[in-house]
C-alpha positions as CSV (number, residue, x, y, z in Angstrom):
1,H,15.2,5.0,-0.4
2,Q,14.0,6.4,-3.8
3,P,11.4,9.1,-4.5
4,P,8.0,7.8,-5.7
5,L,7.6,7.3,-9.5
6,H,4.7,9.2,-11.0
7,V,3.9,9.3,-14.7
8,P,0.8,11.4,-15.7
9,E,-2.1,9.4,-17.1
10,E,-2.7,12.2,-19.7
11,G,0.7,11.9,-21.3
12,F,1.7,10.2,-24.5
13,L,3.2,7.1,-22.9
14,I,0.1,6.1,-20.9
15,E,-2.4,7.2,-23.5
16,T,-0.6,5.1,-26.1
17,L,-0.4,2.0,-23.8
18,K,-4.1,2.4,-23.0
19,Q,-5.1,2.7,-26.6
20,V,-3.1,-0.4,-27.6
21,Y,-4.6,-2.4,-24.7
22,T,-8.1,-1.4,-25.8
23,E,-7.5,-2.2,-29.4
24,Q,-6.1,-5.7,-28.6
25,T,-8.6,-6.7,-25.9
26,G,-11.8,-4.8,-26.8
27,Q,-11.9,-3.6,-23.1
28,T,-11.5,-0.2,-21.8
29,A,-8.0,0.2,-20.2
30,T,-7.8,1.3,-16.7
31,V,-4.6,2.3,-14.9
32,M,-3.5,1.5,-11.4
33,A,-0.7,2.4,-9.0
34,I,1.0,-0.4,-7.1
35,G,3.0,-0.5,-3.9
36,G,6.4,-2.0,-4.0
37,G,9.1,-1.5,-6.5
38,T,9.7,-2.2,-10.2
39,Y,12.5,-1.6,-12.6
40,A,10.5,1.3,-14.1
41,R,12.3,3.6,-11.7
42,A,15.6,2.8,-13.4
43,I,14.6,4.3,-16.7
44,K,13.4,7.8,-17.3
45,N,9.8,8.0,-18.5
46,A,9.1,4.3,-18.0
47,V,6.2,2.5,-16.4
48,A,5.4,-1.1,-15.4
49,F,2.9,-2.3,-18.0
50,G,0.7,-5.4,-17.8
51,A,0.0,-8.2,-16.6
52,Q,-3.4,-8.8,-14.9
53,F,-6.5,-9.1,-17.0
54,P,-9.9,-8.4,-15.2
55,G,-11.6,-11.5,-13.9
56,R,-8.5,-13.7,-13.9
57,P,-7.2,-15.3,-10.7
58,E,-4.5,-13.2,-8.9
59,V,-1.7,-15.6,-8.5
60,F,1.3,-13.3,-8.8
61,H,4.2,-14.3,-6.5
62,E,2.3,-17.3,-5.2
63,K,3.9,-20.7,-5.0
64,D,1.8,-21.9,-8.0
65,E,2.1,-18.7,-10.1
66,Y,1.0,-19.3,-13.7
67,I,-0.5,-17.7,-16.8
68,S,-2.7,-19.4,-19.4
69,I,-1.4,-19.9,-22.9
70,E,-4.2,-17.7,-24.2
71,D,-3.3,-14.9,-21.9
72,L,0.4,-15.2,-22.7
73,I,-0.4,-14.9,-26.4
74,L,-2.6,-11.9,-25.8
75,H,0.1,-10.2,-23.6
76,T,2.6,-10.8,-26.4
77,K,0.4,-9.2,-28.9
78,I,-0.2,-6.2,-26.6
79,Y,3.5,-5.8,-26.0
80,A,4.4,-6.1,-29.7
81,H,1.8,-3.5,-30.7
82,A,2.8,-1.2,-27.8
83,I,6.5,-1.3,-28.9
84,A,5.5,-0.5,-32.5
85,A,3.2,2.4,-31.4
86,L,5.8,3.9,-29.1
87,C,8.8,3.5,-31.5
88,C,7.0,4.8,-34.6
89,E,5.9,8.1,-33.1
């Protein structure tokens, strides 16, 4: 058992990720908490970031899990810009 992971939405990390998402998609970023575990717990001040765009089918962990090429490219842009924004501060 591990204690819950909580990262404040008002902090630098989440604000930066939300800003990058909004800049790349043109949509207001919203945050959510999920049940289950991620590797974010293994690293101090880390969060799980991505991967469901609004209006897309929710096929995560299904037998026919997939992502469109367009969404894969957009995710790549978001991650690249997020890394640059977080590393250059």
